[in-house]
N, C-alpha and C positions, 0 to 999 in steps of 0.2 A: 663128412660121410656119406656116402648115398644106397639106401639099401641097403640094411644091417642085419636083412634076411640072408640076401644076397652074398653077405660076406660069411656068415656064420657055413653057407654051403662049403664054400672052400676053406676054412677054416683060418680065418684071419685074424680073427680077433680068439685068442686062447681062455678068456675071461667069459666069453659065449659060453663057451664046450663048459667051464669050470660051472657056470651057473648051472646047466643042468643037470649035469652030473651029481653034484652036492644040492642042490635045492631042488630039486623036480626033473628025475630023475625017468620017471614015466611021460614026461611032454602033458599034462594035464593041463600046464596052464602056460603055453607055448604061445599061442595066440595072443591071450592077453600080458604076458610080454613082451611080443615086437612090437603090440598095438602101446605099449607102454613108449618104450622107444626109438619109436618110427614117429613119438613128437618131437625129437631133437636132431631128425635127420633132416639133411636141407632140403630136399625135394620139397617137405611141405613145408618152408618155412621159405621158400625162394619169391614168392609174391610178395613177401617185405620185402627185399634187397631193392634199396632204394637209388646207390652206386653204380658206378661200370662197373661194366662186367669182363673180365678177361678171364676163361680159362683155359686151361692146357690140360690136355691128356696124353698121356702114354700111347702107343698105340698095343702095344706088349705088354699092358697092365692086367696079369690073369684075374685077381682081385675084384674089385669093380669095374668093370666093360663099361668101351665104352657109349652105348645105347642106354648105361642105366645112368651114366654120371653125366648126359644131354640132356638126361629126363627131368635133369634138377635147371639143366641149364633154359630148358623153356618154359620152364613155369616163372622164368623170372621176366618180371614187369618194369621193368627198368626201359627209359625211351635211347638211354646210350649202350642198350645191352650189342658187344662187341662181336660178339662170335667165338670161339674158340680156334683154337693155332695146334695143329696135330705135330707132333715131334717124332721123327725121324729118330730111329739109332742104331 
């Protein structure tokens, strides 16, 4: 997953809404919460990828848009980075 905060804004993960509703309803710790889960966000781990990368992005994805997904791909340091294929539906 890339950019949990953007996904939360479109309600893709009910668990995130549940957390805020029952554990931090006043959103006092929102920034700290997203800072912690951003650690597992692929865009922050992309520099560590050594394998060849092929990325497939659906153009009608309304959860995490292509621009956000490409941020992770662009941080990839792999010498064999292939690029991405845009799937037409």
